[in-house]
N, C-alpha and C positions, 0 to 999 in steps of 0.2 A: 503492500499499501505505501509506504513511504519514497520506494521507486517512481513510483506514476504521479504521484504529486509531486516529485521532483521533475519526471520529467516533462510535466503539464507547466510547473513553472516553467521551465527553460526554454519550451516553446512557445507560449503567451511574452515571454521577457522576446524573445525572437522577432513574436508578431510585431511589438508593440513596439520595439526600435527598429524597424521598417517600414513602419506608417506614417503615412504622412498626410495632415488633416488640415484639410483648410474649411473655414466656415463664413459665409459671408449673410448680411442682413440686422436686422434689427428688432427686437421683442414689437410686435407678437408673432413675427414671421420670417423663419430664421432656414437657410438650407449650410449643410454639409458636405461633405465630399471628403473620403478616407482613401488614400491610394496606397498600394502596398505590391510589391515587387518579391517575388519569391526566389529562392535561390538558383532554381533552374529559370528565370528570366523570366516567368509568366506574370504577367501585370493583371490584379485585381481592384476594381475601383467599386465605391461604393457610396451613392449620392443619397442623402436622405433627409428630411423636411421635419420643421414643428407641427405639417400639419397630419404627419405619419407614413407620407410615400417614403418609397425607398425605392430605387434602380441600379440594377448592379451591372457590372458588366465585365467579363475577362477576355484577356485574350495571351491567346498559347504561341510562342515563336517555334520552330522544328526547321531541320536541316531537312531537305529534299534529298532521296536515296542516289539519284543521281550526280546530285550539285544545287547550291540555290537555297530558298528558303519559301518557307508558308508561312505566312501570320494569320490565323483563325481568331475570330470574334466572334462572343454568341452574350447575350443581355437576358436578366429575366423575364422580359416579355416574347420573347420565342425567335427575336430579331439575331441570324448570324450574317457571315460576311468573312471571305478569305479570301489572302494575296497570296498568288506563287510569283517568285521574281526567281528567273536566271540568267546563267552565260551560257553561251556553245560557239562554233567556229561559226556560225553564222551572225552574230552580236547579240546581244540582252532582250528578255520578252520579260513582260510582267501581264497578269492574266489575272481577274476578280470570278469571284463567284456568279456575280451579272453580268457575262459575258463580256466583259471590256478588255481587250488585248490592247498592247502597246508594245514594239520591238523596235529596237536603233540596232540597225546592223551597222557589223566593222568599218563598213563605207562611209557610214553617219546618215543615211536614208531612215526617217523616221515614216513607220509603219502603222497605220490604226489607231494613233495617239489624237488624243481629242486634246 
């Protein structure tokens, strides 16, 4: 039991030492946002107000198997978004979960970018 309590206390100390909180507004209405970056690089954001509303956003960054990066985000309202970016012999490309794509070739040509 003591070891479990010690582990919980250590975890809370790490959480609170890595949390950045900011509040705006004056009585009677205030909005606060807590941001936490986990050791693996994931970012967790929570916003809440004095009316009881809460919004959370979680973002994960992962390496793609063939090289490049994928960033995925989802919130507590069921929304999600992802962005994959990589470079290969033809240039660098970014593609998101909404079907948007952008490629910049090695020769400097821009394809599909808005």
